[in-house]
Short mmCIF file of the C-alpha atoms (twelve columns), coordinates in Angstrom:
data_MODEL
# 
_entry.id   MODEL 
# 
loop_
_atom_site.group_PDB 
_atom_site.id 
_atom_site.type_symbol 
_atom_site.label_atom_id 
_atom_site.label_alt_id 
_atom_site.label_comp_id 
_atom_site.label_asym_id 
_atom_site.label_seq_id 
_atom_site.Cartn_x 
_atom_site.Cartn_y 
_atom_site.Cartn_z 
_atom_site.pdbx_PDB_model_num 
ATOM 1   C CA . MET A 1   0.000   0.000  0.000   1 
ATOM 2   C CA . SER A 2   1.479   3.356  -1.017  1 
ATOM 3   C CA . ILE A 3   1.914   6.184  1.456   1 
ATOM 4   C CA . SER A 4   0.547   9.576  0.417   1 
ATOM 5   C CA . ALA A 5   2.124   12.869 1.355   1 
ATOM 6   C CA . ARG A 6   -0.046  15.855 2.284   1 
ATOM 7   C CA . LYS A 7   -2.193  16.945 -0.663  1 
ATOM 8   C CA . VAL A 8   -1.015  20.563 -0.482  1 
ATOM 9   C CA . LEU A 9   2.475   19.398 -1.425  1 
ATOM 10  C CA . ASP A 10  1.193   18.582 -4.896  1 
ATOM 11  C CA . GLU A 11  1.314   22.319 -5.581  1 
ATOM 12  C CA . VAL A 12  4.799   22.853 -4.155  1 
ATOM 13  C CA . LYS A 13  7.723   23.053 -6.545  1 
ATOM 14  C CA . PRO A 14  10.931  22.760 -4.507  1 
ATOM 15  C CA . TYR A 15  13.432  25.593 -4.515  1 
ATOM 16  C CA . ILE A 16  16.376  24.860 -6.816  1 
ATOM 17  C CA . PRO A 17  19.536  26.726 -5.766  1 
ATOM 18  C CA . GLY A 18  22.341  27.776 -8.068  1 
ATOM 19  C CA . LYS A 19  24.863  25.082 -8.881  1 
ATOM 20  C CA . PRO A 20  27.881  25.005 -6.560  1 
ATOM 21  C CA . ILE A 21  31.376  25.252 -8.012  1 
ATOM 22  C CA . GLU A 22  32.162  21.672 -6.997  1 
ATOM 23  C CA . GLU A 23  29.240  20.267 -9.013  1 
ATOM 24  C CA . VAL A 24  30.114  22.240 -12.141 1 
ATOM 25  C CA . ALA A 25  33.761  21.168 -11.919 1 
ATOM 26  C CA . ARG A 26  32.744  17.529 -11.511 1 
ATOM 27  C CA . GLU A 27  30.182  17.515 -14.332 1 
ATOM 28  C CA . LEU A 28  32.237  19.430 -16.903 1 
ATOM 29  C CA . GLY A 29  35.729  18.378 -15.920 1 
ATOM 30  C CA . LEU A 30  36.793  21.947 -15.170 1 
ATOM 31  C CA . ASP A 31  39.367  23.138 -12.668 1 
ATOM 32  C CA . PRO A 32  37.420  24.557 -9.683  1 
ATOM 33  C CA . GLU A 33  39.889  27.436 -9.536  1 
ATOM 34  C CA . SER A 34  38.864  28.491 -13.043 1 
ATOM 35  C CA . ILE A 35  35.126  28.708 -12.266 1 
ATOM 36  C CA . ASP A 36  33.411  32.001 -11.419 1 
ATOM 37  C CA . LYS A 37  30.198  31.528 -9.465  1 
ATOM 38  C CA . LEU A 38  28.043  34.585 -10.155 1 
ATOM 39  C CA . ALA A 39  24.655  32.972 -9.565  1 
ATOM 40  C CA . SER A 40  23.850  33.229 -5.869  1 
ATOM 41  C CA . ASN A 41  24.662  36.827 -4.872  1 
ATOM 42  C CA . GLU A 42  27.474  35.821 -2.534  1 
ATOM 43  C CA . ASN A 43  30.202  38.240 -1.458  1 
ATOM 44  C CA . PRO A 44  33.287  37.712 -3.656  1 
ATOM 45  C CA . LEU A 45  35.497  39.280 -0.965  1 
ATOM 46  C CA . GLY A 46  34.625  36.410 1.351   1 
ATOM 47  C CA . PRO A 47  33.873  36.749 5.058   1 
ATOM 48  C CA . SER A 48  35.191  39.404 7.385   1 
ATOM 49  C CA . PRO A 49  38.684  38.669 8.762   1 
ATOM 50  C CA . LEU A 50  37.182  39.179 12.215  1 
ATOM 51  C CA . ALA A 51  34.665  36.425 11.518  1 
ATOM 52  C CA . LEU A 52  37.394  34.070 10.295  1 
ATOM 53  C CA . GLU A 53  39.465  34.687 13.397  1 
ATOM 54  C CA . ALA A 54  36.451  34.075 15.624  1 
ATOM 55  C CA . ILE A 55  35.696  30.798 13.831  1 
ATOM 56  C CA . GLN A 56  39.272  29.598 14.181  1 
ATOM 57  C CA . ASN A 57  39.231  30.352 17.893  1 
ATOM 58  C CA . ALA A 58  35.935  28.530 18.356  1 
ATOM 59  C CA . ILE A 59  36.617  25.379 16.332  1 
ATOM 60  C CA . LYS A 60  37.870  23.535 19.386  1 
ATOM 61  C CA . GLU A 61  34.483  24.167 21.062  1 
ATOM 62  C CA . VAL A 62  32.253  22.454 18.501  1 
ATOM 63  C CA . ASN A 63  31.728  19.558 20.910  1 
ATOM 64  C CA . PHE A 64  29.415  21.933 22.805  1 
ATOM 65  C CA . TYR A 65  25.858  22.743 21.768  1 
ATOM 66  C CA . PRO A 66  25.281  26.326 20.595  1 
ATOM 67  C CA . ASP A 67  23.777  28.972 22.841  1 
ATOM 68  C CA . ASP A 68  20.103  28.364 22.178  1 
ATOM 69  C CA . SER A 69  19.223  31.932 23.221  1 
ATOM 70  C CA . ASN A 70  21.710  33.553 20.801  1 
ATOM 71  C CA . TYR A 71  22.412  35.946 23.677  1 
ATOM 72  C CA . THR A 72  25.592  37.626 22.408  1 
ATOM 73  C CA . LEU A 73  24.368  38.048 18.851  1 
ATOM 74  C CA . LYS A 74  21.021  39.467 19.957  1 
ATOM 75  C CA . GLN A 75  22.799  41.950 22.230  1 
ATOM 76  C CA . LYS A 76  24.936  43.211 19.362  1 
ATOM 77  C CA . LEU A 77  21.982  43.469 16.978  1 
ATOM 78  C CA . SER A 78  19.966  45.299 19.628  1 
ATOM 79  C CA . ARG A 79  22.692  47.901 20.130  1 
ATOM 80  C CA . LYS A 80  23.384  48.295 16.400  1 
ATOM 81  C CA . PHE A 81  19.768  48.744 15.267  1 
ATOM 82  C CA . GLY A 82  18.024  50.060 18.364  1 
ATOM 83  C CA . VAL A 83  15.576  47.161 18.676  1 
ATOM 84  C CA . SER A 84  14.942  45.482 22.036  1 
ATOM 85  C CA . GLU A 85  16.362  41.980 22.420  1 
ATOM 86  C CA . ASP A 86  12.881  40.513 22.894  1 
ATOM 87  C CA . GLY A 87  12.052  41.856 19.419  1 
ATOM 88  C CA . ILE A 88  14.803  39.836 17.707  1 
ATOM 89  C CA . ILE A 89  14.879  36.241 16.494  1 
ATOM 90  C CA . ILE A 90  17.780  34.414 14.827  1 
ATOM 91  C CA . GLY A 91  17.352  31.785 12.123  1 
ATOM 92  C CA . ASN A 92  19.239  29.271 10.035  1 
ATOM 93  C CA . GLY A 93  19.188  31.765 7.189   1 
ATOM 94  C CA . SER A 94  16.298  34.159 6.696   1 
ATOM 95  C CA . VAL A 95  14.375  31.467 4.804   1 
ATOM 96  C CA . GLU A 96  13.955  29.555 8.065   1 
ATOM 97  C CA . LEU A 97  12.439  32.686 9.559   1 
ATOM 98  C CA . LEU A 98  9.911   32.788 6.700   1 
ATOM 99  C CA . LEU A 99  8.880   29.252 7.580   1 
ATOM 100 C CA . MET A 100 8.690   30.064 11.304  1 
ATOM 101 C CA . LEU A 101 6.412   33.005 10.604  1 
ATOM 102 C CA . GLY A 102 4.184   30.857 8.425   1 
ATOM 103 C CA . LEU A 103 4.016   28.082 11.003  1 
ATOM 104 C CA . ALA A 104 3.115   30.610 13.664  1 
ATOM 105 C CA . TYR A 105 0.392   32.488 11.768  1 
ATOM 106 C CA . LEU A 106 -0.927  30.574 8.750   1 
ATOM 107 C CA . ASP A 107 -3.741  28.061 9.001   1 
ATOM 108 C CA . PRO A 108 -4.877  26.076 5.948   1 
ATOM 109 C CA . GLY A 109 -7.070  28.334 3.837   1 
ATOM 110 C CA . ASP A 110 -5.600  31.590 5.126   1 
ATOM 111 C CA . HIS A 111 -4.585  34.155 2.537   1 
ATOM 112 C CA . VAL A 112 -1.175  35.593 1.667   1 
ATOM 113 C CA . VAL A 113 -0.139  38.326 -0.768  1 
ATOM 114 C CA . ALA A 114 3.247   38.560 -2.474  1 
ATOM 115 C CA . SER A 115 4.470   39.835 -5.813  1 
ATOM 116 C CA . ASP A 116 4.709   37.537 -8.765  1 
ATOM 117 C CA . GLN A 117 8.316   37.440 -10.025 1 
ATOM 118 C CA . SER A 118 9.644   37.995 -6.529  1 
ATOM 119 C CA . PHE A 119 11.515  35.680 -4.145  1 
ATOM 120 C CA . ILE A 120 10.002  32.273 -4.785  1 
ATOM 121 C CA . MET A 121 10.205  31.100 -1.152  1 
ATOM 122 C CA . TYR A 122 7.146   33.230 -0.270  1 
ATOM 123 C CA . ARG A 123 5.059   31.052 -2.578  1 
ATOM 124 C CA . ILE A 124 6.694   27.810 -1.425  1 
ATOM 125 C CA . VAL A 125 6.180   28.491 2.289   1 
ATOM 126 C CA . SER A 126 2.564   29.564 1.753   1 
ATOM 127 C CA . LYS A 127 1.664   26.492 -0.275  1 
ATOM 128 C CA . MET A 128 3.502   24.150 2.094   1 
ATOM 129 C CA . LEU A 129 1.182   25.319 4.843   1 
ATOM 130 C CA . GLY A 130 -1.990  25.154 2.768   1 
ATOM 131 C CA . ALA A 131 -2.460  28.912 2.509   1 
ATOM 132 C CA . ARG A 132 -3.848  30.574 -0.609  1 
ATOM 133 C CA . ILE A 133 -1.609  33.151 -2.246  1 
ATOM 134 C CA . THR A 134 -2.373  36.072 -4.553  1 
ATOM 135 C CA . GLU A 135 0.594   37.355 -6.552  1 
ATOM 136 C CA . PRO A 136 0.009   40.624 -8.422  1 
ATOM 137 C CA . PRO A 137 2.448   41.136 -11.300 1 
ATOM 138 C CA . LEU A 138 5.329   43.550 -11.185 1 
ATOM 139 C CA . LYS A 139 4.946   46.935 -12.832 1 
ATOM 140 C CA . ASP A 140 7.966   48.100 -14.823 1 
ATOM 141 C CA . TYR A 141 9.981   45.360 -13.096 1 
ATOM 142 C CA . ARG A 142 9.109   46.823 -9.688  1 
ATOM 143 C CA . ILE A 143 6.760   45.655 -6.951  1 
ATOM 144 C CA . ASP A 144 3.375   47.272 -7.532  1 
ATOM 145 C CA . LEU A 145 2.393   48.366 -4.017  1 
ATOM 146 C CA . GLU A 146 -0.988  49.644 -5.161  1 
ATOM 147 C CA . ALA A 147 -1.840  46.232 -6.617  1 
ATOM 148 C CA . ILE A 148 -0.553  44.523 -3.465  1 
ATOM 149 C CA . ALA A 149 -2.807  46.704 -1.302  1 
ATOM 150 C CA . LYS A 150 -5.842  45.974 -3.508  1 
ATOM 151 C CA . ALA A 151 -5.170  42.218 -3.215  1 
ATOM 152 C CA . ILE A 152 -5.502  42.233 0.581   1 
ATOM 153 C CA . ARG A 153 -8.720  40.553 1.772   1 
ATOM 154 C CA . PRO A 154 -10.363 40.135 5.187   1 
ATOM 155 C CA . GLU A 155 -8.757  36.684 5.450   1 
ATOM 156 C CA . THR A 156 -5.248  37.940 4.534   1 
ATOM 157 C CA . LYS A 157 -2.712  37.206 7.253   1 
ATOM 158 C CA . ILE A 158 0.665   38.082 5.720   1 
ATOM 159 C CA . VAL A 159 2.069   40.280 2.956   1 
ATOM 160 C CA . PHE A 160 5.587   39.503 1.745   1 
ATOM 161 C CA . LEU A 161 7.659   42.304 0.204   1 
ATOM 162 C CA . SER A 162 11.191  41.830 -1.101  1 
ATOM 163 C CA . ASN A 163 12.847  45.242 -1.101  1 
ATOM 164 C CA . PRO A 164 15.062  45.454 -3.076  1 
ATOM 165 C CA . ASN A 165 13.334  42.813 -5.139  1 
ATOM 166 C CA . ASN A 166 14.949  39.526 -6.003  1 
ATOM 167 C CA . PRO A 167 15.399  38.783 -8.925  1 
ATOM 168 C CA . THR A 168 14.841  42.155 -10.669 1 
ATOM 169 C CA . ALA A 169 17.157  44.207 -8.373  1 
ATOM 170 C CA . THR A 170 14.608  47.059 -8.331  1 
ATOM 171 C CA . ALA A 171 13.224  48.833 -5.272  1 
ATOM 172 C CA . VAL A 172 10.247  50.701 -3.901  1 
ATOM 173 C CA . PHE A 173 11.000  53.993 -2.232  1 
ATOM 174 C CA . ARG A 174 10.159  55.585 1.076   1 
ATOM 175 C CA . GLU A 175 7.246   57.829 0.076   1 
ATOM 176 C CA . GLU A 176 5.340   55.107 -1.761  1 
ATOM 177 C CA . ALA A 177 6.094   52.606 1.005   1 
ATOM 178 C CA . ASP A 178 4.726   55.018 3.608   1 
ATOM 179 C CA . ARG A 179 1.503   55.379 1.610   1 
ATOM 180 C CA . PHE A 180 1.233   51.610 1.306   1 
ATOM 181 C CA . MET A 181 1.685   51.003 5.032   1 
ATOM 182 C CA . GLU A 182 -1.158  53.414 5.750   1 
ATOM 183 C CA . MET A 183 -3.449  51.274 3.585   1 
ATOM 184 C CA . VAL A 184 -2.619  47.943 5.236   1 
ATOM 185 C CA . PRO A 185 -5.154  46.756 7.849   1 
ATOM 186 C CA . ASP A 186 -3.843  46.469 11.404  1 
ATOM 187 C CA . ASP A 187 -4.426  42.710 11.533  1 
ATOM 188 C CA . VAL A 188 -2.081  41.966 8.598   1 
ATOM 189 C CA . ILE A 189 1.626   41.277 9.088   1 
ATOM 190 C CA . VAL A 190 3.847   42.943 6.491   1 
ATOM 191 C CA . VAL A 191 7.193   41.240 5.951   1 
ATOM 192 C CA . TRP A 192 9.889   43.609 4.729   1 
ATOM 193 C CA . ASP A 193 12.541  41.260 3.370   1 
ATOM 194 C CA . GLU A 194 15.667  43.410 3.315   1 
ATOM 195 C CA . ALA A 195 18.344  40.860 2.410   1 
ATOM 196 C CA . TYR A 196 20.291  43.496 0.472   1 
ATOM 197 C CA . TYR A 197 19.981  46.204 3.117   1 
ATOM 198 C CA . GLU A 198 23.750  46.788 3.403   1 
ATOM 199 C CA . TYR A 199 24.035  47.524 -0.331  1 
ATOM 200 C CA . THR A 200 21.542  50.388 -0.264  1 
ATOM 201 C CA . LYS A 201 22.451  53.979 0.517   1 
ATOM 202 C CA . ASP A 202 21.346  55.481 3.820   1 
ATOM 203 C CA . GLY A 203 17.845  56.908 3.550   1 
ATOM 204 C CA . GLU A 204 17.415  55.819 -0.055  1 
ATOM 205 C CA . LEU A 205 14.867  53.086 0.640   1 
ATOM 206 C CA . PRO A 206 12.337  52.592 3.427   1 
ATOM 207 C CA . ASP A 207 13.731  50.914 6.529   1 
ATOM 208 C CA . GLY A 208 11.326  48.349 7.936   1 
ATOM 209 C CA . ILE A 209 12.547  49.107 11.459  1 
ATOM 210 C CA . ASP A 210 10.979  52.562 11.181  1 
ATOM 211 C CA . TYR A 211 7.556   50.952 10.704  1 
ATOM 212 C CA . LEU A 212 8.212   48.668 13.656  1 
ATOM 213 C CA . LYS A 213 8.979   51.680 15.848  1 
ATOM 214 C CA . GLN A 214 5.706   53.253 14.673  1 
ATOM 215 C CA . GLY A 215 3.867   50.262 16.137  1 
ATOM 216 C CA . LYS A 216 3.085   48.585 12.808  1 
ATOM 217 C CA . ASN A 217 2.757   44.803 12.570  1 
ATOM 218 C CA . VAL A 218 5.884   44.165 10.546  1 
ATOM 219 C CA . VAL A 219 8.601   41.554 10.419  1 
ATOM 220 C CA . VAL A 220 11.912  42.874 9.101   1 
ATOM 221 C CA . LEU A 221 14.197  40.219 7.644   1 
ATOM 222 C CA . ARG A 222 17.950  40.672 7.302   1 
ATOM 223 C CA . THR A 223 20.781  38.240 6.573   1 
ATOM 224 C CA . MET A 224 24.484  37.694 7.132   1 
ATOM 225 C CA . SER A 225 24.741  35.850 3.792   1 
ATOM 226 C CA . LYS A 226 25.256  38.804 1.467   1 
ATOM 227 C CA . ALA A 227 27.419  41.769 2.489   1 
ATOM 228 C CA . TYR A 228 28.837  39.948 5.508   1 
ATOM 229 C CA . GLY A 229 29.945  36.973 3.409   1 
ATOM 230 C CA . LEU A 230 28.610  34.227 5.698   1 
ATOM 231 C CA . ALA A 231 26.272  32.428 3.275   1 
ATOM 232 C CA . GLY A 232 27.828  29.039 4.040   1 
ATOM 233 C CA . LEU A 233 27.077  29.380 7.750   1 
ATOM 234 C CA . ARG A 234 23.368  30.119 7.152   1 
ATOM 235 C CA . ILE A 235 22.410  32.860 9.546   1 
ATOM 236 C CA . GLY A 236 19.614  35.413 9.291   1 
ATOM 237 C CA . TYR A 237 17.698  37.526 11.770  1 
ATOM 238 C CA . ALA A 238 14.372  39.271 12.100  1 
ATOM 239 C CA . PHE A 239 13.013  42.258 14.011  1 
ATOM 240 C CA . SER A 240 9.385   42.464 15.085  1 
ATOM 241 C CA . LYS A 241 7.060   43.109 17.995  1 
ATOM 242 C CA . PRO A 242 7.851   40.932 21.040  1 
ATOM 243 C CA . GLU A 243 4.470   39.170 20.784  1 
ATOM 244 C CA . ILE A 244 5.169   38.179 17.156  1 
ATOM 245 C CA . ILE A 245 8.660   37.006 18.094  1 
ATOM 246 C CA . ARG A 246 7.220   34.927 20.941  1 
ATOM 247 C CA . SER A 247 4.838   33.210 18.530  1 
ATOM 248 C CA . MET A 248 7.693   32.443 16.136  1 
ATOM 249 C CA . MET A 249 9.787   31.095 19.000  1 
ATOM 250 C CA . LYS A 250 7.086   28.499 19.721  1 
ATOM 251 C CA . VAL A 251 7.665   26.842 16.347  1 
ATOM 252 C CA . ARG A 252 11.465  27.218 16.328  1 
ATOM 253 C CA . LEU A 253 13.435  24.008 16.645  1 
ATOM 254 C CA . PRO A 254 16.040  23.979 19.444  1 
ATOM 255 C CA . PHE A 255 19.640  24.830 18.529  1 
ATOM 256 C CA . ASN A 256 18.556  25.994 15.067  1 
ATOM 257 C CA . VAL A 257 21.640  28.211 14.644  1 
ATOM 258 C CA . ASN A 258 24.977  26.442 14.935  1 
ATOM 259 C CA . ARG A 259 27.707  27.586 17.298  1 
ATOM 260 C CA . LEU A 260 30.214  28.741 14.675  1 
ATOM 261 C CA . ALA A 261 27.559  30.722 12.818  1 
ATOM 262 C CA . GLN A 262 26.581  32.611 15.973  1 
ATOM 263 C CA . ILE A 263 30.176  33.413 16.864  1 
ATOM 264 C CA . ALA A 264 31.152  34.428 13.329  1 
ATOM 265 C CA . ALA A 265 28.074  36.649 12.936  1 
ATOM 266 C CA . ALA A 266 28.722  38.446 16.216  1 
ATOM 267 C CA . ALA A 267 32.303  39.156 15.147  1 
ATOM 268 C CA . ALA A 268 31.311  40.207 11.615  1 
ATOM 269 C CA . LEU A 269 28.927  42.859 12.956  1 
ATOM 270 C CA . ASP A 270 31.963  44.694 14.345  1 
ATOM 271 C CA . ASP A 271 33.666  44.889 10.947  1 
ATOM 272 C CA . GLU A 272 32.123  47.945 9.321   1 
ATOM 273 C CA . GLU A 273 35.210  48.322 7.134   1 
ATOM 274 C CA . HIS A 274 34.534  44.964 5.495   1 
ATOM 275 C CA . VAL A 275 30.972  46.027 4.682   1 
ATOM 276 C CA . ARG A 276 32.247  49.333 3.306   1 
ATOM 277 C CA . ARG A 277 34.752  47.522 1.056   1 
ATOM 278 C CA . SER A 278 32.059  45.101 -0.087  1 
ATOM 279 C CA . ARG A 279 29.694  47.936 -0.995  1 
ATOM 280 C CA . LYS A 280 32.456  49.841 -2.830  1 
ATOM 281 C CA . LEU A 281 33.360  46.742 -4.844  1 
ATOM 282 C CA . VAL A 282 29.740  46.288 -5.880  1 
ATOM 283 C CA . GLU A 283 29.236  49.935 -6.865  1 
ATOM 284 C CA . GLU A 284 32.361  49.923 -9.018  1 
ATOM 285 C CA . GLY A 285 31.460  46.555 -10.510 1 
ATOM 286 C CA . LYS A 286 27.949  47.689 -11.393 1 
ATOM 287 C CA . LYS A 287 29.290  50.712 -13.269 1 
ATOM 288 C CA . TYR A 288 31.516  48.469 -15.370 1 
ATOM 289 C CA . LEU A 289 28.761  45.944 -16.048 1 
ATOM 290 C CA . TYR A 290 26.204  48.642 -16.893 1 
ATOM 291 C CA . GLU A 291 28.575  50.145 -19.442 1 
ATOM 292 C CA . LYS A 292 29.465  46.859 -21.122 1 
ATOM 293 C CA . LEU A 293 25.922  45.496 -21.179 1 
ATOM 294 C CA . GLU A 294 24.624  48.769 -22.569 1 
ATOM 295 C CA . GLU A 295 27.257  48.574 -25.322 1 
ATOM 296 C CA . MET A 296 25.761  45.211 -26.276 1 
ATOM 297 C CA . GLY A 297 22.307  46.789 -26.513 1 
ATOM 298 C CA . LEU A 298 20.911  44.832 -23.577 1 
ATOM 299 C CA . PHE A 299 18.230  45.956 -21.155 1 
ATOM 300 C CA . VAL A 300 19.247  46.199 -17.508 1 
ATOM 301 C CA . THR A 301 17.254  47.469 -14.538 1 
ATOM 302 C CA . GLU A 302 18.888  49.872 -12.127 1 
ATOM 303 C CA . SER A 303 20.170  47.646 -9.328  1 
ATOM 304 C CA . TYR A 304 19.857  48.376 -5.617  1 
ATOM 305 C CA . THR A 305 21.527  45.072 -4.790  1 
ATOM 306 C CA . ASN A 306 24.795  43.220 -5.423  1 
ATOM 307 C CA . PHE A 307 23.442  41.626 -8.617  1 
ATOM 308 C CA . ILE A 308 22.214  42.752 -12.012 1 
ATOM 309 C CA . PHE A 309 19.087  41.674 -13.890 1 
ATOM 310 C CA . VAL A 310 19.724  41.395 -17.633 1 
ATOM 311 C CA . GLU A 311 17.147  40.917 -20.390 1 
ATOM 312 C CA . THR A 312 19.074  39.251 -23.213 1 
ATOM 313 C CA . GLY A 313 16.526  38.556 -25.949 1 
ATOM 314 C CA . HIS A 314 17.712  34.935 -26.031 1 
ATOM 315 C CA . ASN A 315 16.714  31.842 -24.107 1 
ATOM 316 C CA . GLY A 316 18.120  32.394 -20.636 1 
ATOM 317 C CA . ARG A 317 18.632  28.682 -20.087 1 
ATOM 318 C CA . GLU A 318 20.720  28.446 -23.253 1 
ATOM 319 C CA . ILE A 319 22.881  31.342 -22.096 1 
ATOM 320 C CA . TYR A 320 23.269  29.708 -18.699 1 
ATOM 321 C CA . GLU A 321 24.416  26.426 -20.262 1 
ATOM 322 C CA . ALA A 322 26.796  28.151 -22.689 1 
ATOM 323 C CA . LEU A 323 28.411  30.234 -19.963 1 
ATOM 324 C CA . LEU A 324 28.584  27.205 -17.682 1 
ATOM 325 C CA . HIS A 325 30.889  25.486 -20.170 1 
ATOM 326 C CA . LYS A 326 33.116  28.557 -20.055 1 
ATOM 327 C CA . GLY A 327 33.335  28.348 -16.272 1 
ATOM 328 C CA . VAL A 328 30.904  31.192 -15.525 1 
ATOM 329 C CA . ILE A 329 27.816  30.371 -13.440 1 
ATOM 330 C CA . VAL A 330 24.858  32.760 -13.728 1 
ATOM 331 C CA . ARG A 331 21.182  32.347 -12.851 1 
ATOM 332 C CA . PRO A 332 18.567  31.814 -15.585 1 
ATOM 333 C CA . LEU A 333 15.216  33.273 -14.593 1 
ATOM 334 C CA . GLY A 334 12.694  31.117 -16.393 1 
ATOM 335 C CA . VAL A 335 11.241  29.969 -13.073 1 
ATOM 336 C CA . TYR A 336 10.351  33.629 -12.434 1 
ATOM 337 C CA . ASN A 337 8.625   33.940 -15.842 1 
ATOM 338 C CA . PHE A 338 11.550  35.846 -17.317 1 
ATOM 339 C CA . PRO A 339 12.519  33.292 -19.992 1 
ATOM 340 C CA . THR A 340 15.025  35.572 -21.720 1 
ATOM 341 C CA . ALA A 341 16.595  37.066 -18.597 1 
ATOM 342 C CA . ILE A 342 19.555  36.142 -16.428 1 
ATOM 343 C CA . ARG A 343 20.724  37.341 -13.035 1 
ATOM 344 C CA . VAL A 344 24.427  37.887 -12.463 1 
ATOM 345 C CA . THR A 345 26.155  38.633 -9.177  1 
ATOM 346 C CA . VAL A 346 28.660  41.481 -9.198  1 
ATOM 347 C CA . GLY A 347 31.997  39.764 -8.726  1 
ATOM 348 C CA . LEU A 348 35.634  40.743 -8.555  1 
ATOM 349 C CA . PRO A 349 36.831  42.858 -11.515 1 
ATOM 350 C CA . GLU A 350 38.386  39.880 -13.293 1 
ATOM 351 C CA . GLN A 351 35.204  37.827 -12.770 1 
ATOM 352 C CA . ASN A 352 33.078  40.615 -14.222 1 
ATOM 353 C CA . ARG A 353 35.359  40.793 -17.268 1 
ATOM 354 C CA . ARG A 354 35.168  37.046 -17.858 1 
ATOM 355 C CA . PHE A 355 31.383  37.161 -17.641 1 
ATOM 356 C CA . ILE A 356 31.182  39.990 -20.178 1 
ATOM 357 C CA . GLU A 357 33.552  38.189 -22.552 1 
ATOM 358 C CA . ALA A 358 31.589  34.936 -22.312 1 
ATOM 359 C CA . LEU A 359 28.234  36.676 -22.804 1 
ATOM 360 C CA . ARG A 360 29.549  38.721 -25.714 1 
ATOM 361 C CA . GLU A 361 30.802  35.558 -27.431 1 
ATOM 362 C CA . PHE A 362 27.408  33.905 -27.026 1 
ATOM 363 C CA . LEU A 363 25.469  36.887 -28.331 1 
ATOM 364 C CA . PHE A 364 27.804  37.350 -31.285 1 
ATOM 365 C CA . ALA A 365 27.415  33.698 -32.240 1 
ATOM 366 C CA . HIS A 366 23.622  33.860 -31.948 1 
ATOM 367 C CA . SER A 367 22.950  37.324 -33.309 1 
ATOM 368 C CA . LYS A 368 20.406  37.439 -36.135 1 
ATOM 369 C CA . GLN A 369 20.828  41.121 -36.864 1 
ATOM 370 C CA . LYS A 370 23.760  42.662 -38.639 1 
ATOM 371 C CA . ASP A 371 23.953  45.793 -36.522 1 
ATOM 372 C CA . GLY A 372 22.812  44.596 -33.126 1 
ATOM 373 C CA . TYR A 373 21.114  42.017 -31.005 1 
ATOM 374 C CA . GLU A 374 17.450  41.167 -31.021 1 
ATOM 375 C CA . ILE A 375 15.987  42.125 -27.668 1 
ATOM 376 C CA . PRO A 376 12.366  42.294 -26.545 1 
ATOM 377 C CA . GLN A 377 10.538  45.593 -26.234 1 
ATOM 378 C CA . HIS A 378 10.303  46.919 -22.674 1 
ATOM 379 C CA . THR A 379 8.276   49.461 -20.794 1 
ATOM 380 C CA . GLY A 380 10.636  49.346 -17.805 1 
ATOM 381 C CA . HIS A 381 13.518  51.632 -16.989 1 
ATOM 382 C CA . ALA A 382 16.910  51.223 -18.570 1 
ATOM 383 C CA . VAL A 383 20.147  51.252 -16.638 1 
ATOM 384 C CA . GLY A 384 21.071  54.575 -15.132 1 
ATOM 385 C CA . GLN A 385 17.460  55.769 -14.875 1 
ATOM 386 C CA . SER A 386 15.652  55.963 -11.573 1 
ATOM 387 C CA . ALA A 387 12.373  54.121 -11.426 1 
ATOM 388 C CA . GLY A 388 11.016  57.025 -9.424  1 
ATOM 389 C CA . THR A 389 8.048   56.857 -7.105  1 
# 
């Protein structure tokens, strides 16, 4: 007799991460040292030296369980961001925090709102828990806050907002976000997923913590995986009202954040210079990539992240496969209904150059026009132009 899984799982398509360097090297017979992974928005500078030192000092203590309260890390986050410790929760990456929130607040049949063509884990978590989800389309590659607000129903429990948005790298700005928050009913939790917070300029985008301090029902997600370079240790954190945090804590598994991750994250928070260098590298890399991609006649959104969204006019999966054989890993975006787009992480200067060379070779070989490349028509905003409010 066969065993049946929960029916709601029939609608769940598992998340497929970018290929790791080791897998590409094994499959294609390439030297791992020659492969540039530009698919997962990792920090090419690596982790903070302070984090590495802390890990090395703590390795001999891995026979001990981690501090289940995350006391030291919560203290540092509280001081840095001005949020009380009872309003902070730590997760095994911010995706675990998404699941905790869903487990705490979503019953089967409840309603969720998130943008289509945004971070796919919002859809996965909602469907895993049997919730119904409405996903208004993007507008000019940006989250359409007006459409999100109109999609909220009496049975809506959670709204997920990725700002800046993954995978389009675009953002919504403070004035429009303020208007949106005024429209959201008090009994709806708004998740401001700010994974790329460190790559935005001060005051440029809304800060979810401001809404928390205004008494709004928000959950603000941040991560140590991007600017802090700790993706392999899987550590994220969230700010919210103490009562929301307490509910999430009830569904948290014990010792969910490993000892080395806690220690490395606490040390990394002290290294503002590493974050500054990481941001400078990305800003310089984006300028180079904008220029070269524009020369090829390609459409690029203005990025508020450490990656660039590129509409190529060709099958994104084909480009991905072609570049893979040249040792460059990018992210095709067909799963996000962008069949001709790719997402590329801003890497070190030499990695950016190799990506441009590999992409140029592909486009030249596949060009059907004598004087340029065939690209789709767009109503969005080209590189260098602000999307405005």
